[in-house]
C-alpha positions in Angstrom: 0.0 0.0 0.0 1.5 3.4 -1.0 1.7 5.8 1.8 1.6 9.6 1.6 4.8 11.3 2.8 4.3 14.5 4.7 6.6 16.6 6.8 5.5 17.3 10.4 5.6 21.0 11.3 8.7 22.3 13.0 6.9 23.8 15.8 3.5 23.6 17.5 0.8 25.9 15.9 -0.4 28.9 17.8 -4.2 29.1 17.7 -5.8 32.4 17.1 -6.2 34.4 20.3 -9.5 34.1 22.1 -10.7 34.0 25.7 -10.0 30.4 26.8 -10.3 28.1 29.8 -8.4 24.9 29.3 -9.2 24.4 25.7 -12.8 25.9 25.9 -13.3 29.1 23.9 -15.4 31.8 25.6 -16.9 33.1 22.3 -18.0 36.7 22.0 -21.5 36.6 20.6 -21.2 40.0 18.9 -18.3 38.8 16.7 -19.1 35.1 16.2 -21.6 33.2 14.2 -25.0 33.1 16.0 -25.6 29.3 16.0 -24.1 25.9 15.6 -25.1 25.4 12.0 -23.7 28.7 10.9 -20.4 27.9 12.6 -20.3 24.4 11.1 -20.8 25.9 7.6 -17.9 28.3 8.2 -15.8 25.5 9.7 -16.4 23.3 6.7 -15.4 26.1 4.3 -12.3 26.7 6.3 -11.4 23.0 6.4 -11.9 22.7 2.7 -9.6 25.7 2.1 -7.1 24.1 4.5 -7.1 20.8 2.6 -6.6 22.5 -0.7 -3.7 24.7 0.6 -2.1 21.8 2.5 -2.3 19.6 -0.6 -0.5 22.3 -2.5 2.2 22.4 0.2 2.7 18.7 0.0 3.0 18.8 -3.7 5.6 21.5 -3.4 7.5 19.3 -0.9 7.5 16.4 -3.3 9.0 18.6 -5.9 11.7 19.6 -3.4 10.3 23.0 -2.6 9.5 24.4 0.8 7.7 27.7 0.3 7.5 29.8 3.4 4.5 31.8 2.2 2.5 28.6 1.6 3.5 27.2 5.0 2.4 30.4 6.7 -0.9 30.3 4.8 -1.5 26.7 5.9 -0.8 27.6 9.5 -3.2 30.5 9.5 -6.1 28.4 8.0 -5.2 25.6 10.4 -5.4 27.9 13.4 -8.8 29.2 12.2 -10.1 25.6 11.8 -9.0 25.0 15.4 -10.7 28.1 16.8 -14.0 27.3 14.9 -13.9 23.7 16.1 -13.7 25.0 19.7 -16.5 27.4 19.1 -18.7 24.6 17.8 -18.0 22.6 20.9 -18.7 25.5 23.2 -22.0 26.3 21.4 -23.0 22.6 21.6 -22.2 22.6 25.3 -24.4 25.7 25.9 -27.3 24.0 24.1 -26.8 20.8 26.2 -26.8 22.8 29.4 -30.0 24.6 28.5 -31.7 21.3 27.7 -30.5 19.9 31.0 -32.1 22.7 32.9 -31.7 23.1 36.7 -33.4 24.2 39.8 -35.7 22.6 42.4 -38.8 21.9 40.4 -42.3 20.8 41.5 -40.9 17.2 41.9 -38.7 18.2 44.8 -40.0 17.3 48.3 -41.2 19.9 50.8 -38.0 19.3 52.8 -35.7 19.9 49.8 -37.6 23.1 48.9 -37.4 24.3 52.4 -33.6 23.7 52.5 -33.2 25.4 49.1 -35.1 28.5 50.2 -33.2 28.7 53.5 -29.8 28.2 51.8 -30.6 30.9 49.2 -31.6 33.3 51.9 -28.4 32.6 53.9 -26.3 32.8 50.7 -27.7 36.3 50.0 -28.0 37.8 53.5 -26.1 35.5 55.8 -29.1 34.8 58.1 -29.8 31.3 59.2 -33.4 30.2 59.5 -35.0 29.5 62.9 -34.9 25.7 62.3 -31.1 25.8 61.7 -29.4 24.9 58.5 -28.0 21.6 59.9 -31.5 20.4 60.7 -32.7 21.3 57.3 -29.8 19.5 55.7 -30.7 16.3 57.5 -34.4 16.7 56.7 -33.6 17.1 53.0 -31.5 13.9 53.0 -28.3 15.7 52.3 -26.4 14.4 55.3 -26.7 12.2 58.4 -24.0 14.0 60.3 -25.2 16.1 63.2 -22.6 18.8 63.0 -20.2 18.7 60.0 -17.5 21.4 59.8 -16.9 24.0 57.3 -20.1 25.8 56.2 -23.3 24.3 54.8 -24.1 21.8 52.0 -25.3 23.3 48.8 -28.8 22.3 47.6 -29.0 19.3 45.3 -29.9 21.3 42.2 -27.0 23.7 42.8 -24.6 20.8 43.2 -26.1 19.2 40.1 -25.5 22.5 38.2 -21.9 22.5 39.3 -21.4 18.9 38.3 -23.1 19.5 34.9 -20.9 22.4 34.0 -17.8 20.5 35.2 -18.7 17.7 32.8 -18.4 20.0 29.9 -15.4 22.1 31.0 -13.2 19.2 32.3 -12.3 17.0 29.3 -11.3 13.9 31.2 -14.3 14.2 33.5 -16.5 14.4 30.4 -14.9 11.2 29.0 -14.6 9.1 32.2 -17.1 7.3 34.4 -18.2 9.3 37.4 -19.7 7.9 40.6 -21.1 9.6 43.7 -20.0 8.2 47.1 -21.1 8.9 50.6 -17.9 7.7 52.4 -14.4 9.2 52.7 -12.9 6.8 50.2 -13.7 4.4 47.4 -12.3 1.0 46.3 -13.4 -1.8 44.0 -12.3 -5.3 43.1 -11.4 -5.9 39.4 -11.2 -9.4 38.0 -8.0 -10.1 36.1 -9.3 -13.3 34.7 -7.7 -16.7 35.3 -10.8 -18.8 35.8 -9.9 -22.3 34.5 -12.2 -24.4 32.3 -12.0 -27.5 30.0 -13.8 -30.0 27.8 -15.2 -33.2 29.2 -17.3 -36.1 28.1 -20.7 -36.9 29.5 -19.4 -39.2 32.2 -15.9 -37.8 32.6 -14.8 -36.4 36.0 -14.7 -32.6 36.4 -11.4 -31.7 38.1 -11.3 -28.5 40.1 -10.3 -25.4 38.1 -8.3 -22.4 39.1 -10.1 -19.4 40.5 -10.1 -15.9 38.9 -7.6 -13.4 40.2 -9.0 -10.2 41.8 -7.2 -6.9 42.1 -8.3 -4.2 44.6 -8.3 -0.7 43.2 -8.4 2.2 45.8 -8.9 5.7 44.4 -6.8 8.5 45.7 -9.0 11.2 47.2 -8.5 14.9 47.8 -10.4 18.1 48.4 -10.7 20.7 45.7 -11.7 24.2 46.5 -12.7 27.6 45.0 -13.2 30.9 46.6 -15.4 33.2 44.3 -16.6 36.6 45.5 -19.6 38.8 44.8 -20.6 42.2 46.1 -23.4 42.4 48.6 -25.2 44.7 46.1 -25.2 41.9 43.5 -26.5 39.4 46.1 -29.3 41.8 47.1 -30.5 41.9 43.4 -33.5 39.7 43.1 -32.6 38.9 39.5 -29.2 37.6 40.5 -29.2 33.8 39.8 -27.3 32.4 42.7 -27.2 28.8 41.4 -26.0 29.7 37.9 -23.4 32.2 39.2 -21.8 29.8 41.7 -21.9 26.9 39.3 -20.1 28.9 36.6 -17.5 30.4 39.0 -16.8 27.2 40.9 -16.8 24.8 38.0 -14.1 26.8 36.2 -11.8 26.7 39.2 -12.6 23.1 40.0 -12.0 22.1 36.3 -8.6 23.8 36.3 -7.5 21.8 39.3 -9.2 18.5 38.4 -8.0 18.6 34.8 -4.3 18.7 35.9 -4.9 16.1 38.6 -6.7 13.6 36.3 -3.8 13.8 33.8 -0.7 14.0 36.0 -1.8 14.1 39.7 0.5 12.2 42.0 -2.3 10.8 44.1 -1.3 12.6 47.3 -4.3 14.4 48.6 -5.6 14.5 45.0 -6.6 12.1 42.2 -3.9 10.0 40.6 -3.5 11.0 37.0 -3.2 8.8 34.0 0.4 9.6 33.4 1.4 9.0 37.0 1.2 5.2 36.7 4.2 3.1 35.5 4.4 3.4 31.7 5.9 0.7 29.5 6.2 -0.1 25.8 2.9 -1.7 24.8 4.7 -5.0 23.8 5.7 -5.3 27.5 2.3 -4.3 28.9 1.2 -5.8 32.2 -1.6 -5.1 34.6 -0.9 -2.0 36.8 1.0 -0.3 34.0 -0.1 1.9 31.0 1.1 0.7 27.6 2.4 3.2 25.1 3.5 3.3 21.4 5.9 5.8 20.0 5.8 8.8 17.5 8.9 7.7 15.6 11.0 10.8 16.5 12.7 11.9 19.7 10.7 15.0 20.3 8.0 15.2 17.6 6.2 13.0 15.0 8.4 11.4 12.4 9.1 13.5 9.3 8.1 10.6 7.0 4.6 9.0 7.4 3.8 10.7 10.7 0.3 9.3 10.6 1.6 5.8 11.1 2.2 6.6 14.8 -1.5 7.4 15.4 -2.7 4.4 13.4 -0.3 2.2 15.5 -1.7 3.8 18.7 -5.3 3.1 17.5 -4.6 -0.6 17.0 -2.6 -0.9 20.2 -6.0 -0.8 22.0 -7.8 -4.1 22.0 -10.8 -4.2 19.8 -13.3 -4.6 22.6 -12.3 -1.2 24.0 -12.2 0.6 20.7 -16.0 0.8 20.5 -16.5 3.8 22.7 -12.9 5.0 22.7 -11.7 8.6 22.2 -8.5 10.5 21.5 -7.3 13.0 24.0 -4.6 15.7 23.2 -3.9 19.4 23.5 -5.0 22.0 21.0 -1.5 22.5 19.7 -1.0 18.8 19.0 -4.4 18.7 17.4 -3.3 21.4 15.0 -0.3 19.3 14.1 -2.3 16.1 13.6 -4.9 17.9 11.5 -2.3 17.9 8.7 -1.8 14.1 8.6 -3.1 11.7 6.0 -3.5 8.0 5.9 -2.2 5.6 3.2 -5.2 6.3 1.0 -4.5 10.1 1.0 -7.4 10.8 3.4 -7.0 13.2 6.2 -7.1 11.6 9.6 -9.0 14.5 11.2 -12.7 15.2 10.3 -14.6 18.3 11.5 -17.4 18.1 14.0 -21.0 17.8 12.9 -24.3 18.8 14.4 -24.6 15.4 16.0 -21.0 14.8 17.2 -17.5 16.1 17.8 -14.4 16.2 15.6 -13.0 12.8 14.9 -9.6 11.1 14.1 -9.8 7.8 12.3 -13.6 7.9 13.0 -13.2 8.2 16.8 -14.1 11.3 18.8 -11.3 13.6 19.8 -11.3 15.8 22.9 -8.8 18.6 23.7 -7.3 19.3 27.1 -4.3 21.6 27.5 -3.1 19.6 30.5 -2.0 16.9 28.1 1.7 17.1 27.2 3.0 19.2 24.3 5.3 17.6 21.8 8.8 17.2 23.4 11.4 14.7 24.4 9.9 11.8 26.4 6.5 13.6 26.5 3.1 11.8 26.2 1.2 14.2 23.8 -1.7 11.9 23.2 -3.9 9.2 24.8 -6.4 6.9 23.1 -8.8 4.8 25.2 -12.2 3.9 26.4 -12.1 6.2 29.4 -15.5 5.1 30.6 -14.0 1.7 31.3 -10.5 2.9 32.1 -10.7 5.9 34.4 -13.0 6.3 37.3 -13.8 9.6 39.1 -15.5 9.5 42.5 -17.3 12.6 43.8 -18.1 12.6 47.5 -21.7 13.7 47.8 -22.0 17.2 49.0 -20.6 20.5 47.9 -19.9 22.6 51.0 -20.1 26.4 51.0 -18.7 28.7 53.7 -19.8 32.4 53.5 -17.2 35.0 54.4 -18.4 38.6 54.3 -15.5 40.0 56.4 -12.1 39.2 54.7 -12.5 41.4 51.6 -15.2 44.0 52.1 -17.4 44.9 50.2 -17.1 41.5 48.6 -18.6 38.4 50.0 -16.5 35.3 49.5 -18.0 31.8 49.2 -15.3 29.3 50.1 -16.6 26.1 48.3 -15.1 22.7 48.7 -15.7 19.2 47.3 -13.9 15.9 47.8 -12.9 14.2 44.6 -11.0 11.1 43.8 -9.8 9.5 40.6 -7.6 6.7 39.2 -7.2 4.1 36.5 -9.4 1.1 37.1 -8.7 -0.8 33.9 -5.2 -0.6 32.6 -6.0 -2.3 29.3 -8.5 0.4 28.3 -6.1 3.3 27.9 -3.0 3.6 25.8 -0.5 6.5 25.4 1.6 7.9 22.6 5.2 8.8 23.6 7.6 11.0 21.8 10.4 8.5 21.1 12.0 6.5 18.3 
């Protein structure tokens, strides 16, 4: 099979400037397309222009020419494609959030509504109800502790709003399995196989077989916090949406901390990140380690057939995990990969659609700037079934401590949540390493 030969860019591409939070574009409505379909149309036009110009660049390279002007043109269009892709994802997330809704509706119990009303009043004015917030927490089923420390538990709908926004902002959280727990820690047993079997005749004896091996996985837990502030004037405003404001402010801070921990956290008072486990060449993979394949160059992709590295990574994951698998990389690495072709001269990357995200080799691709950049011994890409491979445990209850004194006239809301995370299936995630 004839393979296309393309040169990997000498440096990572710089995306066009825009307000960002860990790979999420905060689009300005007045200067951006008004809806997803318009943005997708613009994105498809930009990607078509990118393909044409990049094909021109490749043809020049085959003729032994390396035109600086053409390269700069390709890079500019590529950056525009990246920005538009992020904008589509941000618009889709906004639509999903509106569909999900929020707030304590008519289905909430009287106790839950009472706690929500009391919490909102305390949040705005600092006054506790006569019944006491602790008693209301117990009646609403939020806690069985008589006197927990550190403020009060947020109402269920407020916690749900925070979790919902976190799921869209934090890439690994959005890909992984998330469970809620009511204890200080979380552990589970995983079967490593090994159960014996055999064939016998109708009257043959059935000798005892070996028993399956079980491995205990204990997630590393830690407490993540945020400390947003609002003026008392804003809190007094009846139109001020307490739930939406806190969810937005807290989720961004939580996502910043979580995203780094889920990728590279050391497991000490925080989740253990994917790259913190022992990593070995995939041919030497063993349970408890993460297998990796290589890019073919010491600090980048190979200059010849760079797409081969991604195809090799794709097939390093067992077929039973590829159904439901996703790619994960930074925006800069995505900009590099967007230029790669397979052996049939097809681009590996495909733009998002109304129904789904951008894909590589037909699999969804998510961006997270916590993932390594291209560099010596770096791991710039992961491919895996994160739902089966990585588990995040949220301890039930977001706690809020109101502080009107430290920074007058602002009121701070010290918000904490216990979060754990770790790999629970080492077969389900593979990494790509910059190496020959």
